[in-house]
N, CA, C and O atoms as CSV, one atom per row, in Angstrom:
chain,resi,resn,atom,element,x,y,z
A,1,MET,N,N,97.518,119.214,93.927
A,1,MET,CA,C,98.903,118.684,94.196
A,1,MET,C,C,99.185,118.386,95.563
A,1,MET,O,O,100.010,117.527,95.873
A,2,HIS,N,N,98.463,119.134,96.495
A,2,HIS,CA,C,98.779,118.883,97.903
A,2,HIS,C,C,98.380,117.483,98.367
A,2,HIS,O,O,98.979,116.939,99.295
A,3,ILE,N,N,97.309,116.868,97.681
A,3,ILE,CA,C,96.992,115.529,97.969
A,3,ILE,C,C,98.092,114.532,97.564
A,3,ILE,O,O,98.381,113.570,98.276
A,4,LYS,N,N,98.690,114.801,96.397
A,4,LYS,CA,C,99.717,113.900,95.979
A,4,LYS,C,C,100.892,113.885,96.952
A,4,LYS,O,O,101.501,112.834,97.149
A,5,LYS,N,N,101.219,114.989,97.550
A,5,LYS,CA,C,102.234,115.006,98.552
A,5,LYS,C,C,101.838,114.192,99.769
A,5,LYS,O,O,102.702,113.536,100.352
A,6,LEU,N,N,100.625,114.197,100.169
A,6,LEU,CA,C,100.128,113.467,101.357
A,6,LEU,C,C,100.191,111.933,101.080
A,6,LEU,O,O,100.512,111.153,101.976
A,7,LEU,N,N,99.881,111.522,99.836
A,7,LEU,CA,C,99.864,110.102,99.467
A,7,LEU,C,C,101.145,109.570,99.083
A,7,LEU,O,O,101.308,108.351,99.051
A,8,LYS,N,N,102.111,110.405,98.777
A,8,LYS,CA,C,103.398,109.918,98.449
A,8,LYS,C,C,104.081,109.262,99.569
A,8,LYS,O,O,104.141,109.820,100.664
A,9,LYS,N,N,104.645,108.012,99.340
A,9,LYS,CA,C,105.299,107.312,100.404
A,9,LYS,C,C,106.682,107.896,100.670
A,9,LYS,O,O,107.453,108.246,99.778
A,10,LYS,N,N,106.934,107.972,102.023
A,10,LYS,CA,C,108.301,108.402,102.448
A,10,LYS,C,C,109.335,107.489,102.083
A,10,LYS,O,O,109.166,106.279,102.232
A,11,ARG,N,N,110.469,107.998,101.585
A,11,ARG,CA,C,111.615,107.266,101.222
A,11,ARG,C,C,112.198,106.590,102.471
A,11,ARG,O,O,112.518,107.250,103.460
A,12,GLU,N,N,112.329,105.243,102.401
A,12,GLU,CA,C,112.922,104.516,103.553
A,12,GLU,C,C,114.394,104.470,103.350
A,12,GLU,O,O,115.105,104.456,104.356
A,13,ILE,N,N,114.919,104.446,102.210
A,13,ILE,CA,C,116.336,104.399,101.937
A,13,ILE,C,C,116.713,105.660,101.242
A,13,ILE,O,O,116.071,105.986,100.243
A,14,PRO,N,N,117.715,106.420,101.684
A,14,PRO,CA,C,118.192,107.609,100.973
A,14,PRO,C,C,118.511,107.330,99.551
A,14,PRO,O,O,119.087,106.285,99.249
A,15,LEU,N,N,118.175,108.189,98.684
A,15,LEU,CA,C,118.381,108.147,97.323
A,15,LEU,C,C,119.888,107.856,96.868
A,15,LEU,O,O,120.132,107.230,95.836
A,16,GLU,N,N,120.793,108.315,97.643
A,16,GLU,CA,C,122.175,108.199,97.400
A,16,GLU,C,C,122.671,106.794,97.539
A,16,GLU,O,O,123.682,106.435,96.935
A,17,ILE,N,N,121.978,105.972,98.330
A,17,ILE,CA,C,122.362,104.544,98.463
A,17,ILE,C,C,121.329,103.518,97.975
A,17,ILE,O,O,121.489,102.315,98.182
A,18,ASP,N,N,120.327,103.988,97.361
A,18,ASP,CA,C,119.177,103.166,96.912
A,18,ASP,C,C,119.548,102.507,95.616
A,18,ASP,O,O,119.237,103.059,94.561
A,19,ASP,N,N,120.215,101.324,95.624
A,19,ASP,CA,C,120.627,100.677,94.448
A,19,ASP,C,C,119.450,100.197,93.611
A,19,ASP,O,O,119.548,100.228,92.384
A,20,HIS,N,N,118.369,99.766,94.189
A,20,HIS,CA,C,117.213,99.276,93.453
A,20,HIS,C,C,116.669,100.386,92.562
A,20,HIS,O,O,116.409,100.192,91.375
A,21,PHE,N,N,116.506,101.557,93.177
A,21,PHE,CA,C,116.008,102.805,92.456
A,21,PHE,C,C,116.995,103.164,91.303
A,21,PHE,O,O,116.582,103.485,90.189
A,22,LYS,N,N,118.288,103.097,91.615
A,22,LYS,CA,C,119.240,103.472,90.551
A,22,LYS,C,C,119.163,102.426,89.375
A,22,LYS,O,O,119.176,102.810,88.205
A,23,LEU,N,N,119.090,101.234,89.680
A,23,LEU,CA,C,118.906,100.231,88.594
A,23,LEU,C,C,117.661,100.244,87.787
A,23,LEU,O,O,117.699,100.180,86.558
A,24,PHE,N,N,116.512,100.328,88.492
A,24,PHE,CA,C,115.242,100.187,87.848
A,24,PHE,C,C,114.424,101.418,87.728
A,24,PHE,O,O,113.448,101.401,86.979
A,25,GLY,N,N,114.748,102.541,88.431
A,25,GLY,CA,C,114.039,103.794,88.258
A,25,GLY,C,C,112.723,103.757,89.029
A,25,GLY,O,O,111.869,104.614,88.798
A,26,LYS,N,N,112.513,102.747,89.984
A,26,LYS,CA,C,111.343,102.730,90.788
A,26,LYS,C,C,111.584,101.948,91.999
A,26,LYS,O,O,112.563,101.205,92.074
A,27,GLU,N,N,110.731,102.078,92.961
A,27,GLU,CA,C,110.871,101.390,94.228
A,27,GLU,C,C,110.391,99.999,94.103
A,27,GLU,O,O,109.572,99.772,93.212
A,28,PRO,N,N,110.808,98.975,94.915
A,28,PRO,CA,C,110.422,97.588,94.830
A,28,PRO,C,C,108.855,97.426,94.913
A,28,PRO,O,O,108.322,96.527,94.263
A,29,TRP,N,N,108.207,98.163,95.593
A,29,TRP,CA,C,106.736,98.055,95.760
A,29,TRP,C,C,105.961,98.612,94.534
A,29,TRP,O,O,104.745,98.439,94.441
A,30,GLU,N,N,106.630,99.240,93.656
A,30,GLU,CA,C,106.018,99.774,92.432
A,30,GLU,C,C,106.134,98.745,91.259
A,30,GLU,O,O,105.493,98.964,90.231
A,31,VAL,N,N,106.861,97.720,91.357
A,31,VAL,CA,C,106.954,96.794,90.303
A,31,VAL,C,C,105.709,95.990,90.137
A,31,VAL,O,O,105.137,95.499,91.109
A,32,GLU,N,N,105.267,95.846,88.856
A,32,GLU,CA,C,104.028,95.064,88.601
A,32,GLU,C,C,104.335,93.643,88.155
A,32,GLU,O,O,105.255,93.397,87.375
A,33,PHE,N,N,103.563,92.746,88.654
A,33,PHE,CA,C,103.791,91.269,88.419
A,33,PHE,C,C,102.659,90.695,87.646
A,33,PHE,O,O,101.521,91.160,87.714
A,34,GLY,N,N,103.000,89.643,86.885
A,34,GLY,CA,C,101.947,88.998,86.100
A,34,GLY,C,C,101.748,87.549,86.529
A,34,GLY,O,O,101.573,87.259,87.712
A,35,GLU,N,N,101.777,86.638,85.545
A,35,GLU,CA,C,101.592,85.224,85.879
A,35,GLU,C,C,102.805,84.594,86.444
A,35,GLU,O,O,103.898,85.161,86.414
A,36,LYS,N,N,102.606,83.350,86.992
A,36,LYS,CA,C,103.635,82.577,87.636
A,36,LYS,C,C,104.428,81.789,86.508
A,36,LYS,O,O,103.901,81.307,85.505
A,37,CYS,N,N,105.753,81.734,86.823
A,37,CYS,CA,C,106.647,80.896,85.942
A,37,CYS,C,C,106.343,79.479,86.198
A,37,CYS,O,O,106.254,79.030,87.341
A,38,PRO,N,N,106.161,78.678,84.985
A,38,PRO,CA,C,105.903,77.183,85.232
A,38,PRO,C,C,107.146,76.438,85.671
A,38,PRO,O,O,107.052,75.291,86.108
A,39,VAL,N,N,108.248,77.030,85.569
A,39,VAL,CA,C,109.531,76.282,85.986
A,39,VAL,C,C,109.800,76.487,87.424
A,39,VAL,O,O,110.120,75.502,88.090
A,40,CYS,N,N,109.703,77.719,88.017
A,40,CYS,CA,C,110.090,77.917,89.380
A,40,CYS,C,C,108.763,78.379,90.229
A,40,CYS,O,O,108.834,78.566,91.443
A,41,ASN,N,N,107.734,78.522,89.601
A,41,ASN,CA,C,106.420,78.873,90.366
A,41,ASN,C,C,106.555,80.189,91.071
A,41,ASN,O,O,105.978,80.326,92.149
A,42,VAL,N,N,107.296,81.218,90.541
A,42,VAL,CA,C,107.423,82.467,91.079
A,42,VAL,C,C,106.862,83.524,90.167
A,42,VAL,O,O,107.065,83.391,88.961
A,43,ARG,N,N,106.219,84.497,90.579
A,43,ARG,CA,C,105.564,85.538,89.638
A,43,ARG,C,C,106.657,86.119,88.777
A,43,ARG,O,O,107.797,86.307,89.202
A,44,ILE,N,N,106.247,86.410,87.495
A,44,ILE,CA,C,107.106,87.089,86.501
A,44,ILE,C,C,106.805,88.528,86.585
A,44,ILE,O,O,105.637,88.916,86.584
A,45,ASP,N,N,107.841,89.368,86.662
A,45,ASP,CA,C,107.645,90.800,86.821
A,45,ASP,C,C,107.502,91.450,85.486
A,45,ASP,O,O,107.578,90.781,84.455
A,46,GLU,N,N,107.292,92.763,85.480
A,46,GLU,CA,C,107.111,93.473,84.311
A,46,GLU,C,C,108.164,93.516,83.208
A,46,GLU,O,O,107.912,93.823,82.043
A,47,TYR,N,N,109.402,93.172,83.690
A,47,TYR,CA,C,110.470,93.075,82.853
A,47,TYR,C,C,110.706,91.677,82.209
A,47,TYR,O,O,111.553,91.483,81.337
A,48,GLY,N,N,109.874,90.712,82.719
A,48,GLY,CA,C,109.947,89.327,82.213
A,48,GLY,C,C,110.930,88.400,82.969
A,48,GLY,O,O,111.355,87.340,82.507
A,49,PHE,N,N,111.247,88.914,84.182
A,49,PHE,CA,C,112.168,88.097,85.097
A,49,PHE,C,C,111.455,87.351,86.166
A,49,PHE,O,O,110.433,87.805,86.681
A,50,CYS,N,N,112.008,86.152,86.526
A,50,CYS,CA,C,111.514,85.405,87.662
A,50,CYS,C,C,112.776,85.012,88.423
A,50,CYS,O,O,113.864,85.545,88.210
A,51,SER,N,N,112.560,84.005,89.362
A,51,SER,CA,C,113.673,83.566,90.220
A,51,SER,C,C,114.671,82.782,89.403
A,51,SER,O,O,115.882,82.951,89.552
A,52,CYS,N,N,114.135,81.881,88.497
A,52,CYS,CA,C,115.130,80.921,87.789
A,52,CYS,C,C,115.654,81.571,86.580
A,52,CYS,O,O,116.559,81.009,85.962
A,53,GLY,N,N,115.169,82.725,86.166
A,53,GLY,CA,C,115.736,83.420,85.001
A,53,GLY,C,C,115.163,82.976,83.709
A,53,GLY,O,O,115.486,83.543,82.665
A,54,SER,N,N,114.320,81.978,83.729
A,54,SER,CA,C,113.721,81.490,82.414
A,54,SER,C,C,112.620,82.415,81.890
A,54,SER,O,O,112.391,82.529,80.685
A,55,GLY,N,N,111.955,83.063,82.830
A,55,GLY,CA,C,110.739,83.973,82.448
A,55,GLY,C,C,109.633,83.174,81.855
A,55,GLY,O,O,108.819,83.670,81.075
A,56,GLY,N,N,109.612,81.885,82.246
A,56,GLY,CA,C,108.532,81.005,81.714
A,56,GLY,C,C,108.758,80.345,80.359
A,56,GLY,O,O,107.886,79.669,79.814
A,57,ASP,N,N,110.002,80.575,79.820
A,57,ASP,CA,C,110.301,79.915,78.476
A,57,ASP,C,C,110.552,78.508,78.696
A,57,ASP,O,O,110.817,77.772,77.745
């Protein structure tokens, strides 16, 4: 468990004001992305969202 503490990234934003963590339960760099949306050419995230909101539909 000592190694996990060393590898854990330090919080840059305090939890009290971290809106991204409150909304999604993870840090922005932990989000996984898949293929690009054919409409806006931006990667679709693990929740199925992209910049234009179509999610490739």
